[in-house]
C-alpha positions in Angstrom: -6.4 -11.0 20.6 -4.1 -9.8 23.3 -4.4 -6.2 24.5 -0.7 -6.2 25.4 0.1 -4.4 22.1 -1.5 -1.3 23.5 1.4 -1.1 26.1 3.9 -0.4 23.3 5.3 3.1 23.6 5.2 4.0 20.0 3.6 6.8 18.1 1.0 6.2 15.4 2.7 5.0 12.2 1.9 8.3 10.3 4.2 10.1 12.8 6.8 7.4 13.4 6.7 4.9 10.5 6.7 1.1 11.1 7.7 -1.2 8.3 4.8 -2.6 6.4 2.0 -1.0 8.5 -0.9 -0.7 6.1 -3.9 0.1 8.3 -4.4 1.8 11.7 -7.0 3.5 13.7 -6.4 6.0 16.5 -8.4 6.3 19.7 -8.4 8.9 22.5 -9.6 6.4 25.1 -7.9 3.1 25.8 -11.3 1.3 26.3 -12.2 2.2 22.7 -9.0 0.8 21.4 -9.5 -2.4 23.5 -13.1 -2.8 22.2 -11.8 -2.3 18.6 -9.0 -4.8 19.1 -11.4 -7.4 20.4 -13.3 -7.3 17.2 -10.5 -7.3 14.6 -10.0 -10.5 12.6 -7.0 -10.9 10.3 -5.8 -13.6 7.9 -2.5 -15.5 8.0 0.4 -13.3 6.9 -1.0 -10.3 8.7 0.0 -9.1 12.2 -1.9 -6.9 14.6 0.2 -4.0 15.9 -0.5 -1.1 18.2 0.7 1.2 20.8 0.2 4.4 22.7 1.6 7.9 22.9 0.5 11.4 23.4 0.3 14.6 21.5 -0.8 18.2 22.2 -4.4 17.1 22.8 -3.5 14.3 25.2 -3.0 10.5 25.3 -4.0 8.2 22.5 -3.9 4.5 21.6 -3.8 3.0 18.2 -4.4 -0.4 16.6 -3.1 -1.4 13.2 -2.2 -4.2 10.8 1.2 -5.1 9.4 1.7 -7.2 6.3 4.8 -9.3 5.5 5.3 -7.5 2.1 3.8 -4.2 0.8 4.6 -5.3 -2.7 2.6 -8.5 -2.3 -0.2 -6.7 -0.4 -0.8 -4.0 -2.9 0.1 -0.4 -3.8 1.5 1.7 -0.9 -0.8 4.6 -1.8 -3.8 2.4 -0.7 -2.6 2.4 2.9 -5.6 3.1 5.1 -4.9 5.6 7.9 -7.8 6.4 10.3 -6.9 9.2 12.8 -3.7 10.1 11.0 -2.0 13.1 12.5 -1.8 16.0 10.1 -5.0 15.4 8.2 
């Protein structure tokens, strides 16, 4: 998968929501995000998303998954957020 999504200037979805984002992981080092991205496999109907931003600690990168329909995917409370700000 392309690493270009890490160039997107966008906060992690828990801080700046993205439609139908259902899973994401946050990384403090770009290399960790790249390594994770290289290992993610998704089925048809899913899309890898990602980006970078910064907070009071410093820079971060994130990788996530977007589905075409939350209703078809499952319950919105089942959204998996690793590295969500505010936890």
